[in-house]
C-alpha positions, 0 to 999 in steps of 0.5 A, a space after each residue: 758834225 751834223 752827219 757821218 758816213 756808214 763806217 764812221 768809227 767815232 761815237 755813233 749816238 749819244 744823249 745827255 738826259 735828266 730823269 730826276 725832277 721831270 724827264 728832259 733831253 738836254 742834247 743829243 747826236 743821232 738820237 731820234 728820241 729817248 723814252 722814259 721807261 719808268 724809274 731810272 730806265 730809258 731807251 735811246 732810240 737811234 735816228 740811224 740804226 746800227 748796222 748790227 747788234 755788235 756795237 759798244 755802249 756806255 752809260 754814266 749817271 750822276 745824282 746831284 741831289 741825295 746820296 751820290 752812289 749811282 752807276 749806269 748799266 746797259 740792259 740787253 733784254 732780251 738781247 741788243 737791238 739795232 734801233 735802240 739801247 736801253 740803259 738804267 741808273 741804278 743805286 750802288 746800295 741794293 742795285 735798285 733803279 733810281 732817277 739821275 740828275 745826269 744820265 749820259 749815254 754813248 754808242 760806238 759802232 757802224 750805222 746801217 
């Protein structure tokens, strides 16, 4: 599917990225770009903005090398945005950010 209507109720944006060993966007949908915001942190920038900041999002990470004890977090700082979403890969041991081999993000909501 290459397009959708404003009230589409499926995944409205997703991306599959690598942070570990050099930043790379493997594939994406409704993503204009992904910004590397530092170790373990990235912004997924929406190609079509969300209609409001009341969307749902999920982030999943997997570290293929090293200890596989990571989880994805969403960072609404200072608050949810309609044009991007920040998400991070964090270690379960201490909660520090860390680059992930696979960092997958999905967003659900209406687009503007």
